[in-house]
N, C-alpha and C positions, 0 to 999 in steps of 0.2 A: 640506265637504271630509272625505274619509275619514281616519280616524285612522291614522297611520303604524304604530302599534303593531299594527294588524290586518293588516299586510302583512309577515309574517315573511320572505318571500323577498327583498324589497327590502332589509330591514334587514340580513339575513345577508350579502347581496351587498356592501352598503356596508361592513360590518365587515371582511369578507374583503379587500376592496380596500384599506381603511385599514391592516390588518395587513401586507399585502404591501408597501405603500409604506413603512411603518415598517421592515420587515425589510431592504428594499433600501437605504434610507437609512442604517441602522445598519452594514451591510456596507460601503457606500461611505465613510462617515466613518472607519470602522476601518481600511480599506485606505489611505486618504489619510494618516491619522495614522502608520501604519506606514512608508509610503514617506517621509514627511517626517522621521521619526525616523532612518531609514536614511541619508537625505541629511545630517542633522546629524552622525551618527557618522562618515560618510566624510569630511566636512569637518574634523572634530575630529582625525582621524588624518593630516591633511595632504594629502588627496586632493580631487579635484573630483567632485562628485556627477554633473554632466553627463557628464564623461569616463567615469566608471564605468558609467553607463547606456548610453552609446554602445558601450563595450567589451563589455558583456553582450549587447547587440543584435547587434554584429558577430560575436561568437563563437558565437551561437546561431541567428541568422537571416540576417544580411545578407552575410556573407562566403561565398565559393564553397564549396558543399557543406555549409554549416553547418546548415541546417534538416533536411537528411537525417540528419546525426549526432544532432540533437536528437530526431527521431522514433525513431531507433535506441536512444537512451538512455531514451526514455520507455517502451519495450516492457517491460523487466523491472519497472519501477515499476508499470505497469498490471497485470501479471500478479500481482504480490504483493498489490496493493490489491484485486483482484477476489476472490481467495480469502479475504482477510481480511474483506471485507464480507459474504460469504456466511456465514462462521463467526460473525460478530457478529450477524447477523440470526437465527441459530440459538441465540443466547444464550451463545455461547462467546467466550472471551477468549484469542486466540492472539497472543502477543507475541514468539514465537521465530522470526520470519521471517528474521532475519539468519543464524541457524544453519541453517535449512532451505534457504536460498539456497546457502550454502556446501557443505552436504552434497550438494545437487542438482548443483552444479557439479563436485564430486569424482566422483560417479557418472557424470556426463556426460563428464568428461575421460577416465575409464577406458574408457568405451565408444568414444570418438572415436578412440583409438589402437589398439584391439584388435579392434573389429568390422570384418570385411571385407565386401566386396561392392560393388555399385553405390553411387554417391553418395547417392541418395535413401534407400537402406537405412541407410547409416551416419548420415545426418542424422536420420532417424526414430528410430534407436536412441539417439542422443545425447539427443534430447528425451524419449524414453520413459524412459531411465535416469535423467535428471534428475528427472522427475516421481516415479519410484519412490523415488529417494533422499530427496527432500523429504517425500514421503508417509510413508515408513517412519520418518523421524526424528520427524515429528509423531505417528505411530502409537504411539510409546513413551509420549507424553503421554496419548494417547487410551486406551491400555491401563491406565495407572496410574489414570486417572479412572474407568474402568469397574470396575477390580479393587479399588482401595483408596480411591476417592472423593478422590483427590489433585487439588486445583484445577489446571486446565490453565494458568492464568495463571502459576503458579509453575514447573511442569515445563517449559513451552515456553521460558521465559526462562532457566532454569538449563541446559537442554540446549544453548542457544546457546553458553554458555561452555565446554561440553564439546566442541563441534564444533571449536573453534580448535586445541587440542592434537591432536585426531584428524587434522586436516588436516596439521599439522606432522609427525606420524608417517607419514602416507601419503606425504608428499613426501620422506621420508628412505628409503623402501623402493622399490627398483626393481621389485618384483613388484606394487606397488600403483600409485603415482602418480608416482614420481620419474623424471626424464629418464634413459632407458637409453642414450643416446648419450654415452659417456664422453669422446669427443674434442671435444664441443661446449663452448665457453667459457661460464663462469658458469652451469653446469647444476646447481650445488649447491642442494638444497632448492627446486627448481622442477620443474614438470611438463613433459611433452613438448609441443612445439609442435603445435597442432591442425592436422592435414593439411588440404589444400584441399578434399578431397571430403567432409570432415566439417563444413564450415562452411556456415552458412545462406546461400542465394543472396541477392544484392542486387538491388533494383529500381532501375533508372536512370530518373530523372525530372528534367528541366530541370537537368541537370548535377549532381544530387545522388544519392548512393548510399544508398538506404533499405533497411535490413536487413529481410528478410521476417519476422523475428521480430515486428515491429510488427503485421503482418497477423495473425499467430498470436494476439497479445495482444488486438487489437481484435476478432477473430472470436470468441475465447473470451468476451470481455466481452459481446458481443452475444448469444451463445448462452445464457449464464447469466442475462442480463437477461430474455430470453424465458422461460427455464425457471422463474425465480422468479415471474414475473408470470402465466404461462399454464398451468402444469402443476400436477398434484396434489402432486408432490414439493416444488415451491416453496411451495405453501400449507402443507404440513406443516412445512417449515423455519421459516416465519414463525410458525406456531402454536406451535412449540417455543420460539421466542424470546420470544413474548409471555407464554405461560403454560404451563409444562411439564406441570402437573397436568391442566389442561383438555385439552392435546394428547393425553395418555395416555388420557383418558376418551373421546376421539374416535377412538381406535385407533392413535395414533401411537406407534411403538416408540421411546421417547425415547433409551434407551441406545445401540442400534445406529445410529440416525440421527445422534446427536451424535458418535459415533466416526467415522462415515463422513464427516461434514462436516469434522471436524478433520483427518482424513487428507487429504481433498480440498484443504483450505486449504494444508496442507504441500506437496501435490503441485504446486499452482500456483506456490508459492514455489520449489520445486525446479526446475520448468520455467523459471522466471525465471533461475536460476543457469545452466541449460543455454543459454538464449538469450544470457546475458552472455558465456559462453565461446565459443560457436560463432558468435555474431553480431559479436564484436569490440568491444563497448561497453566492455569492461574488459580488453582484451588478448587474446593468442592462446595463452596457457598459464596453468596454475594456479600461483599463488604464495601465500605466506602473506598473509592479509588480503585475499584476492581479492574477497570480497563487497563491499568498499568502501562499506559503509553503505547499499547498495541495499535491503536488507531493512528497515532502520529507516525509510528514506525512503518505501518503499512502505507501511509501516504509517501514516505520517503522511498519505500520500495518501488512504488509506482513511478515516482519522479526519476529514479535512477534507471528504471527499465525503459524509459523514453517511449511510453505508449505502446510497448510490445508485451503482450500478455505472457508469452512463453519465456521471455527474458526475465520476467518477474519471479519465476520459480527459483533460478539460482541466486538471485539477489535476496529473496526471502530466506533462503538457506543460509546465506552469509550473515544476515541479521540475526537469525535464530541461533547460529553458532556463537555469536558474541553474547547473546542473552544467556544461553545455557552454560557456556564456558566460564562466564564471570563468577559462577558459584564456587569455582576452585581457586579463585584468586586470594582468598584469605590466607591460604598456606604460604603464599609468597610474600606476605606483608604489604601488599599493594591494595589500595582501596578498590572496591568493585566499580566505583565511578570511573575508573580508568577506561573501562570498556565504552563508556559514553564518549570519552575523548577520542578513542580509536574509531568508533563508529562515525563521529562527526568528521574526522579527518578523511575517512574513506568516502564519505558522501561528497566532501569538497573535492577529493581526488577524482571522482567520477563525474563531477560537474564542470571542472575546469577545462578538460579537452573539448567538449562541445562548444563552450564559449569561445575558446581560442580559434577553433575551426570556423565558427560563424564569423568572427572578425576577419579571418583570412579570406573567406569566400566573399565577404562584403567588400573588402578592398580590391579583390580581383574583379568584381562586378563593376566597381567604380572606375578602375583602370581601363576595362574593356570598352566602356562607353565613351571614353576620351573626353576632350573639352566640350563644354556645352555649346550647341549650335543654335541656341535660341537667339533671335534678333535683338540687337541692342535697343534699349529704351531711349537712348539719346537721339534726337532727330538729326538726320543727315542735312548737309547744306541744301540738297535739292528739295528735301521736304520743307525746310525752313523757307 
């Protein structure tokens, strides 16, 4: 009988199969543990875990029009995650998506009430202005990185907190974002209602209204997936993320490419803000706190997708399900904030397996190298 050690292909296949099984088992156990802990916490607060689950499913999938709203809510999350993933693969750390979403929504809201023309022109302008706003806001971080080597992880985060008072100022000025109709009630510190011709059209399917922004997000995700896998630009982005020095030696202009990717990441987040405003997932006018944590949640979607754009789609749907389903929790007597706890536990559940597998692989690598063969620093008698 031939020695199995002489058949590396078979051995490699068995190891790969074993690793895949271990990985899937780790994710399954982690998710089950998170759901079980969520049920315990719901029961401890006086609620019923079964009733909470039914309410989440009713609010996100089973009630009339629910899954259409869930897809609408998933669109901005997917847009934010897509840009974040591309930036991460280029070795950049953009964590200012909340501010970029907010600035993009502000630019989009300005265009929606001031750009005239046919409906498709106004809708296109709102999306374009949103992308320009988010890209320009991320461009500040890109400029500081190129000019003074300021880490983008700091500037993007700090710019988020600058965006909040900027929106407040814009909503107080009629020449910027404030409602110009003085006869309308409760118009103080709010933007104008987005007119009908500036809103994204809905797709009607089985009694559900699906915002066309979801098609925009899914289409952009598909295009970027192909671009990253099949184009020279995608190869250069991955090279830059793996080893910037090696990428430069192969002719990649690291500085301009990094700046372009960071601006592009902000542009997708800004477009997410435009989709939020013109698609109706967060209301029909700008108000303070309009972003509603969509930027932060989109960042979590990208983190859980582990730099794979297509994986971000189902993860975004899970987060959207928790968002839309939480509206039905009032009937169960459980606070809507319980969905934040469930979401946090699911995030932890999906982060624990990669960490454990990394530790396992690290230990395997250390064992395979064996004891160090480096020469001793103590002089030998002959050397003495």
